[in-house]
Chimera marker file (.cmm) of the C-alpha trace (Angstrom):
<marker_set name="trace">
<marker id="1" x="22.757" y="56.659" z="105.486" r="1" g="1" b="0" radius="0.5"/>
<marker id="2" x="22.077" y="58.069" z="108.913" r="1" g="1" b="0" radius="0.5"/>
<marker id="3" x="18.286" y="57.526" z="108.959" r="1" g="1" b="0" radius="0.5"/>
<marker id="4" x="16.100" y="54.639" z="107.918" r="1" g="1" b="0" radius="0.5"/>
<marker id="5" x="12.464" y="55.084" z="106.877" r="1" g="1" b="0" radius="0.5"/>
<marker id="6" x="9.696" y="53.636" z="109.028" r="1" g="1" b="0" radius="0.5"/>
<marker id="7" x="6.119" y="52.673" z="108.250" r="1" g="1" b="0" radius="0.5"/>
<marker id="8" x="3.526" y="54.976" z="109.793" r="1" g="1" b="0" radius="0.5"/>
<marker id="9" x="1.111" y="52.338" z="111.064" r="1" g="1" b="0" radius="0.5"/>
<marker id="10" x="-1.691" y="54.756" z="111.950" r="1" g="1" b="0" radius="0.5"/>
<marker id="11" x="-1.631" y="56.460" z="108.532" r="1" g="1" b="0" radius="0.5"/>
<marker id="12" x="-1.422" y="53.066" z="106.826" r="1" g="1" b="0" radius="0.5"/>
<marker id="13" x="-4.516" y="51.967" z="108.763" r="1" g="1" b="0" radius="0.5"/>
<marker id="14" x="-6.346" y="55.069" z="107.586" r="1" g="1" b="0" radius="0.5"/>
<marker id="15" x="-5.344" y="54.219" z="103.996" r="1" g="1" b="0" radius="0.5"/>
<marker id="16" x="-6.619" y="50.653" z="104.337" r="1" g="1" b="0" radius="0.5"/>
<marker id="17" x="-9.950" y="51.918" z="105.661" r="1" g="1" b="0" radius="0.5"/>
<marker id="18" x="-10.238" y="54.563" z="102.918" r="1" g="1" b="0" radius="0.5"/>
<marker id="19" x="-9.364" y="52.105" z="100.151" r="1" g="1" b="0" radius="0.5"/>
<marker id="20" x="-11.791" y="49.509" z="101.521" r="1" g="1" b="0" radius="0.5"/>
<marker id="21" x="-14.630" y="52.031" z="101.612" r="1" g="1" b="0" radius="0.5"/>
<marker id="22" x="-13.769" y="53.357" z="98.123" r="1" g="1" b="0" radius="0.5"/>
<marker id="23" x="-13.839" y="49.777" z="96.834" r="1" g="1" b="0" radius="0.5"/>
<marker id="24" x="-17.325" y="49.374" z="98.300" r="1" g="1" b="0" radius="0.5"/>
<marker id="25" x="-16.219" y="46.563" z="100.602" r="1" g="1" b="0" radius="0.5"/>
<marker id="26" x="-17.161" y="45.877" z="104.196" r="1" g="1" b="0" radius="0.5"/>
<marker id="27" x="-14.822" y="44.450" z="106.795" r="1" g="1" b="0" radius="0.5"/>
<marker id="28" x="-16.823" y="41.223" z="106.476" r="1" g="1" b="0" radius="0.5"/>
<marker id="29" x="-16.141" y="41.214" z="102.714" r="1" g="1" b="0" radius="0.5"/>
<marker id="30" x="-12.387" y="41.406" z="103.369" r="1" g="1" b="0" radius="0.5"/>
<marker id="31" x="-12.703" y="38.747" z="106.046" r="1" g="1" b="0" radius="0.5"/>
<marker id="32" x="-14.285" y="36.436" z="103.474" r="1" g="1" b="0" radius="0.5"/>
<marker id="33" x="-11.682" y="37.272" z="100.814" r="1" g="1" b="0" radius="0.5"/>
<marker id="34" x="-8.860" y="36.386" z="103.200" r="1" g="1" b="0" radius="0.5"/>
<marker id="35" x="-10.681" y="33.405" z="104.664" r="1" g="1" b="0" radius="0.5"/>
<marker id="36" x="-10.225" y="34.710" z="108.202" r="1" g="1" b="0" radius="0.5"/>
<marker id="37" x="-12.378" y="33.122" z="110.908" r="1" g="1" b="0" radius="0.5"/>
<marker id="38" x="-12.808" y="36.528" z="112.585" r="1" g="1" b="0" radius="0.5"/>
<marker id="39" x="-12.388" y="40.138" z="111.399" r="1" g="1" b="0" radius="0.5"/>
<marker id="40" x="-9.935" y="41.023" z="114.180" r="1" g="1" b="0" radius="0.5"/>
<marker id="41" x="-6.842" y="41.190" z="111.950" r="1" g="1" b="0" radius="0.5"/>
<marker id="42" x="-8.560" y="43.623" z="109.592" r="1" g="1" b="0" radius="0.5"/>
<marker id="43" x="-9.671" y="45.826" z="112.484" r="1" g="1" b="0" radius="0.5"/>
<marker id="44" x="-6.094" y="45.824" z="113.806" r="1" g="1" b="0" radius="0.5"/>
<marker id="45" x="-4.802" y="46.884" z="110.373" r="1" g="1" b="0" radius="0.5"/>
<marker id="46" x="-7.361" y="49.696" z="110.176" r="1" g="1" b="0" radius="0.5"/>
<marker id="47" x="-6.537" y="50.943" z="113.690" r="1" g="1" b="0" radius="0.5"/>
<marker id="48" x="-2.805" y="50.907" z="113.002" r="1" g="1" b="0" radius="0.5"/>
<marker id="49" x="-2.174" y="48.323" z="115.717" r="1" g="1" b="0" radius="0.5"/>
<marker id="50" x="-0.744" y="45.757" z="113.285" r="1" g="1" b="0" radius="0.5"/>
<marker id="51" x="0.356" y="45.614" z="109.676" r="1" g="1" b="0" radius="0.5"/>
<marker id="52" x="-0.727" y="43.069" z="107.078" r="1" g="1" b="0" radius="0.5"/>
<marker id="53" x="1.890" y="40.481" z="106.190" r="1" g="1" b="0" radius="0.5"/>
<marker id="54" x="3.593" y="40.854" z="102.828" r="1" g="1" b="0" radius="0.5"/>
<marker id="55" x="1.375" y="38.219" z="101.214" r="1" g="1" b="0" radius="0.5"/>
<marker id="56" x="-1.733" y="39.938" z="102.607" r="1" g="1" b="0" radius="0.5"/>
<marker id="57" x="-0.484" y="43.298" z="101.294" r="1" g="1" b="0" radius="0.5"/>
<marker id="58" x="-0.237" y="41.752" z="97.825" r="1" g="1" b="0" radius="0.5"/>
<marker id="59" x="-3.842" y="40.555" z="98.114" r="1" g="1" b="0" radius="0.5"/>
<marker id="60" x="-5.047" y="43.934" z="99.423" r="1" g="1" b="0" radius="0.5"/>
<marker id="61" x="-3.348" y="45.712" z="96.515" r="1" g="1" b="0" radius="0.5"/>
<marker id="62" x="-5.047" y="43.366" z="94.038" r="1" g="1" b="0" radius="0.5"/>
<marker id="63" x="-8.458" y="43.701" z="95.710" r="1" g="1" b="0" radius="0.5"/>
<marker id="64" x="-8.179" y="47.499" z="95.866" r="1" g="1" b="0" radius="0.5"/>
<marker id="65" x="-6.712" y="47.748" z="92.358" r="1" g="1" b="0" radius="0.5"/>
<marker id="66" x="-3.715" y="49.715" z="93.577" r="1" g="1" b="0" radius="0.5"/>
<marker id="67" x="-0.020" y="49.353" z="94.329" r="1" g="1" b="0" radius="0.5"/>
<marker id="68" x="1.342" y="48.311" z="97.702" r="1" g="1" b="0" radius="0.5"/>
<marker id="69" x="3.066" y="51.715" z="97.823" r="1" g="1" b="0" radius="0.5"/>
<marker id="70" x="-0.393" y="53.301" z="97.803" r="1" g="1" b="0" radius="0.5"/>
<marker id="71" x="-1.381" y="51.291" z="100.892" r="1" g="1" b="0" radius="0.5"/>
<marker id="72" x="1.708" y="51.743" z="103.050" r="1" g="1" b="0" radius="0.5"/>
<marker id="73" x="2.610" y="55.182" z="104.370" r="1" g="1" b="0" radius="0.5"/>
<marker id="74" x="6.351" y="55.539" z="104.830" r="1" g="1" b="0" radius="0.5"/>
<marker id="75" x="7.788" y="58.190" z="107.110" r="1" g="1" b="0" radius="0.5"/>
<marker id="76" x="10.959" y="59.128" z="105.266" r="1" g="1" b="0" radius="0.5"/>
<marker id="77" x="12.244" y="61.239" z="108.148" r="1" g="1" b="0" radius="0.5"/>
<marker id="78" x="12.728" y="57.842" z="109.747" r="1" g="1" b="0" radius="0.5"/>
<marker id="79" x="14.749" y="56.978" z="112.767" r="1" g="1" b="0" radius="0.5"/>
<marker id="80" x="18.334" y="57.998" z="113.309" r="1" g="1" b="0" radius="0.5"/>
<marker id="81" x="20.951" y="55.292" z="113.281" r="1" g="1" b="0" radius="0.5"/>
<marker id="82" x="23.745" y="55.464" z="115.804" r="1" g="1" b="0" radius="0.5"/>
<marker id="83" x="27.021" y="55.888" z="113.988" r="1" g="1" b="0" radius="0.5"/>
<link id1="1" id2="2" r="1" g="1" b="0" radius="0.2"/>
<link id1="2" id2="3" r="1" g="1" b="0" radius="0.2"/>
<link id1="3" id2="4" r="1" g="1" b="0" radius="0.2"/>
<link id1="4" id2="5" r="1" g="1" b="0" radius="0.2"/>
<link id1="5" id2="6" r="1" g="1" b="0" radius="0.2"/>
<link id1="6" id2="7" r="1" g="1" b="0" radius="0.2"/>
<link id1="7" id2="8" r="1" g="1" b="0" radius="0.2"/>
<link id1="8" id2="9" r="1" g="1" b="0" radius="0.2"/>
<link id1="9" id2="10" r="1" g="1" b="0" radius="0.2"/>
<link id1="10" id2="11" r="1" g="1" b="0" radius="0.2"/>
<link id1="11" id2="12" r="1" g="1" b="0" radius="0.2"/>
<link id1="12" id2="13" r="1" g="1" b="0" radius="0.2"/>
<link id1="13" id2="14" r="1" g="1" b="0" radius="0.2"/>
<link id1="14" id2="15" r="1" g="1" b="0" radius="0.2"/>
<link id1="15" id2="16" r="1" g="1" b="0" radius="0.2"/>
<link id1="16" id2="17" r="1" g="1" b="0" radius="0.2"/>
<link id1="17" id2="18" r="1" g="1" b="0" radius="0.2"/>
<link id1="18" id2="19" r="1" g="1" b="0" radius="0.2"/>
<link id1="19" id2="20" r="1" g="1" b="0" radius="0.2"/>
<link id1="20" id2="21" r="1" g="1" b="0" radius="0.2"/>
<link id1="21" id2="22" r="1" g="1" b="0" radius="0.2"/>
<link id1="22" id2="23" r="1" g="1" b="0" radius="0.2"/>
<link id1="23" id2="24" r="1" g="1" b="0" radius="0.2"/>
<link id1="24" id2="25" r="1" g="1" b="0" radius="0.2"/>
<link id1="25" id2="26" r="1" g="1" b="0" radius="0.2"/>
<link id1="26" id2="27" r="1" g="1" b="0" radius="0.2"/>
<link id1="27" id2="28" r="1" g="1" b="0" radius="0.2"/>
<link id1="28" id2="29" r="1" g="1" b="0" radius="0.2"/>
<link id1="29" id2="30" r="1" g="1" b="0" radius="0.2"/>
<link id1="30" id2="31" r="1" g="1" b="0" radius="0.2"/>
<link id1="31" id2="32" r="1" g="1" b="0" radius="0.2"/>
<link id1="32" id2="33" r="1" g="1" b="0" radius="0.2"/>
<link id1="33" id2="34" r="1" g="1" b="0" radius="0.2"/>
<link id1="34" id2="35" r="1" g="1" b="0" radius="0.2"/>
<link id1="35" id2="36" r="1" g="1" b="0" radius="0.2"/>
<link id1="36" id2="37" r="1" g="1" b="0" radius="0.2"/>
<link id1="37" id2="38" r="1" g="1" b="0" radius="0.2"/>
<link id1="38" id2="39" r="1" g="1" b="0" radius="0.2"/>
<link id1="39" id2="40" r="1" g="1" b="0" radius="0.2"/>
<link id1="40" id2="41" r="1" g="1" b="0" radius="0.2"/>
<link id1="41" id2="42" r="1" g="1" b="0" radius="0.2"/>
<link id1="42" id2="43" r="1" g="1" b="0" radius="0.2"/>
<link id1="43" id2="44" r="1" g="1" b="0" radius="0.2"/>
<link id1="44" id2="45" r="1" g="1" b="0" radius="0.2"/>
<link id1="45" id2="46" r="1" g="1" b="0" radius="0.2"/>
<link id1="46" id2="47" r="1" g="1" b="0" radius="0.2"/>
<link id1="47" id2="48" r="1" g="1" b="0" radius="0.2"/>
<link id1="48" id2="49" r="1" g="1" b="0" radius="0.2"/>
<link id1="49" id2="50" r="1" g="1" b="0" radius="0.2"/>
<link id1="50" id2="51" r="1" g="1" b="0" radius="0.2"/>
<link id1="51" id2="52" r="1" g="1" b="0" radius="0.2"/>
<link id1="52" id2="53" r="1" g="1" b="0" radius="0.2"/>
<link id1="53" id2="54" r="1" g="1" b="0" radius="0.2"/>
<link id1="54" id2="55" r="1" g="1" b="0" radius="0.2"/>
<link id1="55" id2="56" r="1" g="1" b="0" radius="0.2"/>
<link id1="56" id2="57" r="1" g="1" b="0" radius="0.2"/>
<link id1="57" id2="58" r="1" g="1" b="0" radius="0.2"/>
<link id1="58" id2="59" r="1" g="1" b="0" radius="0.2"/>
<link id1="59" id2="60" r="1" g="1" b="0" radius="0.2"/>
<link id1="60" id2="61" r="1" g="1" b="0" radius="0.2"/>
<link id1="61" id2="62" r="1" g="1" b="0" radius="0.2"/>
<link id1="62" id2="63" r="1" g="1" b="0" radius="0.2"/>
<link id1="63" id2="64" r="1" g="1" b="0" radius="0.2"/>
<link id1="64" id2="65" r="1" g="1" b="0" radius="0.2"/>
<link id1="65" id2="66" r="1" g="1" b="0" radius="0.2"/>
<link id1="66" id2="67" r="1" g="1" b="0" radius="0.2"/>
<link id1="67" id2="68" r="1" g="1" b="0" radius="0.2"/>
<link id1="68" id2="69" r="1" g="1" b="0" radius="0.2"/>
<link id1="69" id2="70" r="1" g="1" b="0" radius="0.2"/>
<link id1="70" id2="71" r="1" g="1" b="0" radius="0.2"/>
<link id1="71" id2="72" r="1" g="1" b="0" radius="0.2"/>
<link id1="72" id2="73" r="1" g="1" b="0" radius="0.2"/>
<link id1="73" id2="74" r="1" g="1" b="0" radius="0.2"/>
<link id1="74" id2="75" r="1" g="1" b="0" radius="0.2"/>
<link id1="75" id2="76" r="1" g="1" b="0" radius="0.2"/>
<link id1="76" id2="77" r="1" g="1" b="0" radius="0.2"/>
<link id1="77" id2="78" r="1" g="1" b="0" radius="0.2"/>
<link id1="78" id2="79" r="1" g="1" b="0" radius="0.2"/>
<link id1="79" id2="80" r="1" g="1" b="0" radius="0.2"/>
<link id1="80" id2="81" r="1" g="1" b="0" radius="0.2"/>
<link id1="81" id2="82" r="1" g="1" b="0" radius="0.2"/>
<link id1="82" id2="83" r="1" g="1" b="0" radius="0.2"/>
</marker_set>
């Protein structure tokens, strides 16, 4: 294996936004579901600045009625490993 896949954070953020809108949820709705004091984490996810933790990905998948693989965008061209 000379390359490892990487998560495309910007494309994943776009997916989170699209799935949230398709589910008819506002950022405030997600904030309430997660019990966050502020919506900043959700905005960071949507902008591709940060990724949800694994446990939050599981919750997002359940809320959106989809698989985690449908939330994350993986760049399979990846990064080259030094051999």
